Structure formats: structure tokens, C-alpha cells
KEDREN-441493 format. One record per residue (C-alpha): y, z, x; residue in three letters; residue number from 1. Coordinates in pm, 1 decimal. Example, Ala and Ser with C-alpha at 12.3 -4.5 7.8 and 13.67 -1.06 7.14 Angstrom:
2
yy:-450.0 zz:780.0 xx:1230.0 res:ALA n:1
yy:-106.0 zz:714.0 xx:1367.0 res:SER n:2
//
This chain:
113
yy:-21329.6 zz:4660.6 xx:1743.0 res:UNK n:1
yy:-21590.3 zz:4889.2 xx:1755.9 res:UNK n:2
yy:-21582.0 zz:5007.7 xx:2150.2 res:UNK n:3
yy:-21901.1 zz:4913.8 xx:2166.9 res:UNK n:4
yy:-21847.1 zz:4559.6 xx:2176.7 res:UNK n:5
yy:-21505.6 zz:4610.4 xx:2352.6 res:UNK n:6
yy:-21708.4 zz:4781.7 xx:2575.8 res:UNK n:7
yy:-21952.4 zz:4366.5 xx:2619.2 res:UNK n:8
yy:-21669.9 zz:4136.0 xx:2579.9 res:UNK n:9
yy:-21543.5 zz:4358.5 xx:2857.3 res:UNK n:10
yy:-21874.9 zz:4344.5 xx:3055.8 res:UNK n:11
yy:-21894.0 zz:3945.3 xx:2963.1 res:UNK n:12
yy:-21627.3 zz:3908.7 xx:3162.8 res:UNK n:13
yy:-21691.7 zz:4100.6 xx:3440.2 res:UNK n:14
yy:-21981.6 zz:3915.0 xx:3487.3 res:UNK n:15
yy:-21810.6 zz:3571.9 xx:3433.7 res:UNK n:16
yy:-21598.6 zz:3679.9 xx:3700.3 res:UNK n:17
yy:-21812.0 zz:3816.0 xx:4023.1 res:UNK n:18
yy:-21990.1 zz:3465.1 xx:3867.8 res:UNK n:19
yy:-21694.7 zz:3278.1 xx:3996.8 res:UNK n:20
yy:-21644.1 zz:3460.7 xx:4218.8 res:UNK n:21
yy:-21933.2 zz:3273.6 xx:4465.6 res:UNK n:22
yy:-21937.9 zz:3027.8 xx:4250.9 res:UNK n:23
yy:-21580.0 zz:2889.6 xx:4114.5 res:UNK n:24
yy:-21579.9 zz:2535.5 xx:4154.9 res:UNK n:25
yy:-21909.1 zz:2589.5 xx:3930.5 res:UNK n:26
yy:-21705.7 zz:2875.5 xx:3742.4 res:UNK n:27
yy:-21410.0 zz:2698.6 xx:3710.0 res:UNK n:28
yy:-21520.2 zz:2317.6 xx:3587.7 res:UNK n:29
yy:-21702.7 zz:2557.1 xx:3298.9 res:UNK n:30
yy:-21405.5 zz:2736.6 xx:3240.1 res:UNK n:31
yy:-21221.8 zz:2411.0 xx:3213.8 res:UNK n:32
yy:-21509.4 zz:2241.8 xx:3022.8 res:UNK n:33
yy:-21449.8 zz:2574.7 xx:2701.4 res:UNK n:34
yy:-21078.0 zz:2535.5 xx:2705.8 res:UNK n:35
yy:-21129.7 zz:2110.8 xx:2627.7 res:UNK n:36
yy:-21420.8 zz:2180.6 xx:2397.4 res:UNK n:37
yy:-21271.9 zz:2475.4 xx:2204.5 res:UNK n:38
yy:-20944.8 zz:2354.5 xx:2202.0 res:UNK n:39
yy:-20735.6 zz:2253.7 xx:1842.3 res:UNK n:40
yy:-20750.1 zz:1905.6 xx:1754.4 res:UNK n:41
yy:-20899.6 zz:1719.5 xx:1465.6 res:UNK n:42
yy:-21085.6 zz:2052.6 xx:1453.6 res:UNK n:43
yy:-20944.2 zz:2341.7 xx:1481.3 res:UNK n:44
yy:-21051.6 zz:2592.4 xx:1724.9 res:UNK n:45
yy:-21203.5 zz:2847.6 xx:1463.5 res:UNK n:46
yy:-21423.0 zz:2605.4 xx:1331.8 res:UNK n:47
yy:-21505.0 zz:2482.7 xx:1658.1 res:UNK n:48
yy:-21602.5 zz:2883.4 xx:1766.9 res:UNK n:49
yy:-21749.4 zz:2896.4 xx:1460.9 res:UNK n:50
yy:-22003.6 zz:2581.6 xx:1526.2 res:UNK n:51
yy:-21978.2 zz:2728.6 xx:1860.3 res:UNK n:52
yy:-22141.8 zz:3073.7 xx:1691.4 res:UNK n:53
yy:-22425.0 zz:2853.6 xx:1483.4 res:UNK n:54
yy:-22538.4 zz:2705.3 xx:1837.6 res:UNK n:55
yy:-22604.5 zz:3031.2 xx:1977.4 res:UNK n:56
yy:-22749.6 zz:3168.5 xx:1679.5 res:UNK n:57
yy:-22960.8 zz:2900.8 xx:1755.7 res:UNK n:58
yy:-23059.1 zz:2945.8 xx:2091.2 res:UNK n:59
yy:-23102.3 zz:3285.4 xx:2062.2 res:UNK n:60
yy:-22799.5 zz:3396.4 xx:2315.8 res:UNK n:61
yy:-22711.7 zz:3798.4 xx:2231.9 res:UNK n:62
yy:-22430.3 zz:3802.0 xx:2486.6 res:UNK n:63
yy:-22274.9 zz:3431.1 xx:2352.2 res:UNK n:64
yy:-22278.0 zz:3525.7 xx:1919.3 res:UNK n:65
yy:-22040.5 zz:3825.5 xx:2050.8 res:UNK n:66
yy:-21885.9 zz:3604.5 xx:2202.9 res:UNK n:67
yy:-21757.6 zz:3299.5 xx:2032.0 res:UNK n:68
yy:-21805.4 zz:3560.6 xx:1682.3 res:UNK n:69
yy:-21497.2 zz:3737.8 xx:1911.9 res:UNK n:70
yy:-21325.0 zz:3386.9 xx:1930.5 res:UNK n:71
yy:-21338.2 zz:3330.5 xx:1625.5 res:UNK n:72
yy:-21153.2 zz:3596.3 xx:1468.7 res:UNK n:73
yy:-20894.0 zz:3599.6 xx:1729.3 res:UNK n:74
yy:-20867.4 zz:3213.9 xx:1581.7 res:UNK n:75
yy:-20876.1 zz:3348.2 xx:1180.0 res:UNK n:76
yy:-21226.6 zz:3237.3 xx:1094.2 res:UNK n:77
yy:-21225.1 zz:3417.4 xx:789.2 res:UNK n:78
yy:-21614.0 zz:3599.8 xx:702.8 res:UNK n:79
yy:-21634.7 zz:3406.2 xx:418.0 res:UNK n:80
yy:-21676.6 zz:3130.4 xx:703.5 res:UNK n:81
yy:-21849.4 zz:3248.2 xx:908.9 res:UNK n:82
yy:-22142.8 zz:3345.6 xx:647.6 res:UNK n:83
yy:-22096.9 zz:2969.8 xx:509.5 res:UNK n:84
yy:-22191.1 zz:2860.0 xx:876.2 res:UNK n:85
yy:-22462.7 zz:3071.9 xx:925.2 res:UNK n:86
yy:-22664.6 zz:3059.1 xx:618.7 res:UNK n:87
yy:-22729.7 zz:2639.3 xx:769.6 res:UNK n:88
yy:-22869.6 zz:2921.9 xx:1076.1 res:UNK n:89
yy:-23157.8 zz:3053.7 xx:827.5 res:UNK n:90
yy:-23211.1 zz:2681.7 xx:675.6 res:UNK n:91
yy:-23240.0 zz:2514.5 xx:1029.6 res:UNK n:92
yy:-23347.4 zz:2798.0 xx:1186.7 res:UNK n:93
yy:-23575.8 zz:2987.3 xx:1009.5 res:UNK n:94
yy:-23679.9 zz:3385.4 xx:1058.7 res:UNK n:95
yy:-23547.1 zz:3381.9 xx:1397.5 res:UNK n:96
yy:-23207.7 zz:3189.0 xx:1341.8 res:UNK n:97
yy:-23217.7 zz:3436.9 xx:983.5 res:UNK n:98
yy:-23224.6 zz:3751.1 xx:1313.7 res:UNK n:99
yy:-22936.4 zz:3653.6 xx:1504.3 res:UNK n:100
yy:-22709.7 zz:3562.8 xx:1187.5 res:UNK n:101
yy:-22731.5 zz:3895.8 xx:1080.1 res:UNK n:102
yy:-22604.0 zz:4050.2 xx:1421.4 res:UNK n:103
yy:-22291.2 zz:3733.4 xx:1380.1 res:UNK n:104
yy:-22262.9 zz:3880.9 xx:1078.8 res:UNK n:105
yy:-22258.3 zz:4233.6 xx:1191.7 res:UNK n:106
yy:-22054.2 zz:4169.3 xx:1562.0 res:UNK n:107
yy:-21763.0 zz:3975.5 xx:1292.7 res:UNK n:108
yy:-21760.1 zz:4334.4 xx:1066.8 res:UNK n:109
yy:-21737.6 zz:4568.3 xx:1347.8 res:UNK n:110
yy:-21443.7 zz:4297.1 xx:1543.7 res:UNK n:111
yy:-21280.2 zz:4273.7 xx:1259.6 res:UNK n:112
yy:-21291.1 zz:4679.0 xx:1178.3 res:UNK n:113
//
């Protein structure tokens, strides 16, 4: 994993922790929702994280793309699976979808280093 992306992921976690200090109830509820939404079920956690990457790409949330790409990789998602999900982003999102899709693939490659 590139040092830059490790630093960015650490910064995301630091920002979440700072927000949790001033809004503990809201962030605890949000983290509980994230855990419940991404836990193994009829869909594996890796697939759920790939869906989260797709949604982050459509929302144009760069930190979300990075975070969920890292989580998808952590849960065992393959590059080919991510590429198929990103193709759907391009179909549904046109040019902006393609731009963020290319970022997600670059993050995956850098994180998988």
C-alpha cells in the first residue's frame, strides 16, 4: 500500500474519531449502521464493500471511494470484481462515473501493492 494512501486512510480514521468525540451518539449510531450494513449475510462482505465503492463513486466522495476500496480489498475482493462494478458506474454515471471509477481502480492497485 502506498504511503500516501496509508496516510489518507489514517487521516480519515482520525477525522472520524474527532467527530465521535464531539458527537458520540451520532457517530456510534453511524458506525453501528456501517457494521450492520457490511457484515456477512446473503451477500459476502466483499460484495457489500464493492457496492459501497460503486455508491461512493456515484456520490463523488473521494475519501469514501478510498475507504470502501480498502475495505473491499481487506474482505478479499478481486480486481476483476471491482472492474465489473466500475463498468456499471460508467454505464450509470457517464463521464463523472468514469473519472471516479478510474480513481477506485488506481486505489485498489496501490493498496494491493
